N, C-alpha and C positions, 0 to 999 in steps of 0.2 A: 806117404812119406812123413816123418815126424817133423813138427815145427817147434824146435826148442826155444824156451824163453818167451817173455811177453813183449809185444811190440810197443814202441814208443811212438805215439802219434806225431806224424810230421817229420820224424827223424829219418835220416838217409845214410845207408851203408853203401860205400863204393867198394866193390870186390874186384881184384885184379889177379888173374892167374899169371905166373911167370915161369920161364924156362930159359936160362942162359941169356938174359937181356939186361944184365946188370947196369951197364952204362946208360942204356935208354930208359931204365926204370925210374931213375932219379927225377928227370924233368916231368915224367908222367904223373908222379906222386906230387911233385910241387904244383902242378896245375890244379890238383885236387885241393891242396892246402890253401891255394890262392882264391878259392871260391867265394863269392859274395855271400852265399848261404853255406855255411860250413857243413861238412859231413860229420855225422855223429860217430861213424866208424869208417876206417880205411883198413881193409883186409887184404893182405897180399898172400897168395897161396903159391908156394914153391911146388911145382909139379915134378918132383924128383930131380931138381936141377943139380948137376955135378958141382956147380959153384954156388955156395950159399949166398942168397940175396942179402943176408945180413951184413956181408962185407961192403955193400954199397949203400945200405939204408940203416946201418946199425944205430946211428944217433937218433933217427926218427923212431925206431923201435923202442930205445931206451927211454925216450921222452914221453912215450905213450901215444904219440900221434898216429903210429902205424902198428897194427897187429900182424905178425907173421905166423902163418900156418905152414905145415909141411905134410906132404903126402908122397907115396911112391908114385913113380911116373905112370900116369893113366890117361893123359890128354886133357886139353883145355876144358872141355864140357864137364868132366868129372871134377876138375879143380874148382871150377866156378860153383858147382852144386855144393862141394864141400865148404866153400866159403859162405854160401847162403845158409847152410845149416848151422853155421856158427854165428851168424848175424842175428841181432835183436831188433834192428831198426824197422820202422814202418815201411820204408820204401828201399827198393834195391836197384842198383845200377852195376852192370858188369862191363868193365873198362880194361882194354888191353894195355899191356905194359910198354908199348912204343907209341901211343897215341897221346894227345893232350886234350883236355876239356877247356872250352871257352870259359872265361872267368864268371860268367852268369849262367853256366849250363844247369847247375843244381837248382839255382833260384827259379829259373824258367820252368824246368820240368817238375820240380817239386811243388811249385806254385800251382801248376795245372792240376796236380793230384789233390792238393788242399782244397781248391775251389770246386773241383768236379768230382764228387765222391762216387758217381756212377761209373767213372772210367776205371779200367783195370790197369791202364798204363798211360804214359805220356812219352811222346817222341819228337825229336827235332831233326834238323838237317845235318848233313856231313860235308866237310870240305876235304877233298883229296889232296893233301899238301905234298904228296909224293908224285903227282902227275904234273906235267907242264901246265902252267896257267892256273893250277889249283882249282879245278872245277868243283862245283858245289851240287850236291844231290839234296832235293827238298822233297818230302812226302807229298803226294797229290791228295787233295781233299777227297773224302769218301763220305757218302750220304750218312748223316747222323753219326759220324765218326766210327762207323762199323766197317772195319778194314779187312774182314776175312776174305771177301770176294776179290779185292784187289791183290791181297797177298798170295792167292792161288796162282797169279801170273808173274810173281816175282817179289823179292823182299823189298818192302817200302822203307824199312827202318834199318840202317846199316850200323854195324860195329856197336860201339857203346852209346848210341844215340837214343836208346830206350831206357826209361825208368819205369819200374812196375811196383805195384803193391805187393808186399810180402806174401799176403794170403792168395793173391792171384798167381804168383809164381808157383807156390807149392800146390795150389788148386788145380793147375794145369800140368803138374808132374815135373816141372823144372827141366833143366838140361838133361838129355838123355845120353848115356855114356857111350852108345854105339852109333851115334849120328855125328859126324865130323864134317867140317868145311861149310855145311849149311845149317849148323846147329842154332844160330840166332834166327834164321828164317823159320825153322820148324818151331821154335819157342814162340816167336811172334804169331804164327798161325794159330797155335793153341790158345795164346792170350786173346787174340781177336775173336776166337770162338766163344770165349767167356763173356766179352762185353766190349764196349767202345773204347777206342784209344785216342786220347786228346793229342792235338798237334800244335807245336810251337813253330811258327813259320820262318824260322831262322836257323842258323848253324849253331850247334852246341858242341860239336867235337871236330878236331882236326885229325884226320885218319891217315895213317901211314900203311901202304901196302908192302908186306915183307917181300924180299927176294925170293924168287920161286913161286910167287903166288899164282902165276899163270897155271902152272902144274897143279897147284892145289885146287883152282877153280875147275879144271878139267875133271878132277876126282869127284866133283860134286855129282857127276852122272851116275857114280857108283851107288849113291844113296836115293837114287830116283824110286827104286822099287819099294824099299822100306818106308820112305816118307810117304809115298802115294798110298801104300797099304794102310798105314796107321791113320792117316788123315781120312781115308774112306771109312775105316771102322769107327772113328770118332764121329763123323757126321751122320752115320747111319744110313737109312734108305736114301738112295740117290747119291751116296758118298763116293761111288766109283767115278762120277763125273769130275768131282773135286780132284780125286787122285789122277785122273787122266790129264787134267789141265797142268798139274804139277809136273807130270812126265813130259808132256808136250813142251812146256817152257824150258825144261832143262835140255832137251833136244835141240831146241832152237838156239840156245846159248852155246852149247858145247859140241855138238855133233860134228860140225864142220871142221873144227880143230882137230878132233880125234881122227877123222878121215884123212886129214893132212898128215898126221903122224904115222897112221897105218901105211899110207903110201910110201913114206920115207923108210919105214921099217922093211917093207917088201923090197924096195930097190936096194937096200943093203943086205938083204937075205937074213934079216933078223926076224925069223919066222915066229919063234916063240913069243917075242914082245908084240908082234902083230896080232897073234892069236889072243893074247891077254886083252889087248885093246878092243879087239872085235867082240869079245864076250861082254865088255863094258857097254858096247853099242847095242847088242842083240838082247841082252837080258831084260832092260827096261821096255824093249819093244813089245815083248809077248807077256811080261809078267807085271802085275799079278793077273791080268786078263787082256786079250787082244782088244784094241780100241781103234775105231776109225780115226779118232782125233790124233792119237799118237802115231798111227800109221801114216796119216796125212803129213804130219810134221817131219816124220823120217824120210818119206819119198821126196818131199819138196827139198829138203837139204841135200839129200843124196844126189838128186837129179841136178841141183845147182852146182854141186861140187864136181861132178864127173861129165855132164854134157857140155858141149860148146855153147858159147853165149847165144848164138843164133838159134839153136835148137832149144835152149833153155826158155827163151821167151815164148816158144810155141807150146810148151808143155807144162808151164808154170802152174803148180798146184797151191792155192793159198792155204796158209796155216790158220785155221779159225779156232783161237784158244777159248772162245766163249760157247762152242757148240755143246 
């Protein structure tokens, strides 16, 4: 992939895809404008939105504070990559249009990249402001800041909490157009394969979970096969173990919910819907290859879902993600 333009050392580009979130976009951009370390570029990418974002941020565009790009509707990963191709800054951060950055987010993450040239990215914590009590997710420390092994068992860096070097983003291939809902996790895995990721032990982003996000998270199981296969290919010899851990993690997270939905479909005789969901369950089980680890995860959750509690305790099969 091409890397247009020359990078400006230490400069930061904030890239924001948007689709019909005009009212929410303004405070998100204002949180970037209020940073203690200013962004050199704020790039908004309209992903074929029916309502032009310029109606909400026209003054910011005219003043040169924001650059608006437009593309035909192709999804957030493609919009982010389009924005990255247009950026010239040294560091990139991808930021959703309904979230807000803490005032020192760019200073904290950019400072880590300034001081640690060996790191491909820097990441911080996330505050889930849309949940009761606003819980905080902080990345766990990894040996020598090498996070690939930890990322195999789930995404340590959520939403827009990761800033990366521009050359690292393009070096690992950037966002892939055919991976959705887990695109940030897949990108973080490839970044972590390139090198260490520096950690800021505090919150950098306030994250809002959109309505319907439960359904979106369930759809993550659809990408288990593609993600596992590509990671296995990237790792090379022994890479199937990494792919198996990704598939087992996704089963552990989402299989039980899908089984509940299938049961509801069967009770209401929605057989076609039940069939589609069943394919989502069985496809990752056998592809790209059978695995005892994946099968163990599937059997554990299946038994827990259907067996009575007293029998479940007798036949419990532990899910070993490190096998």
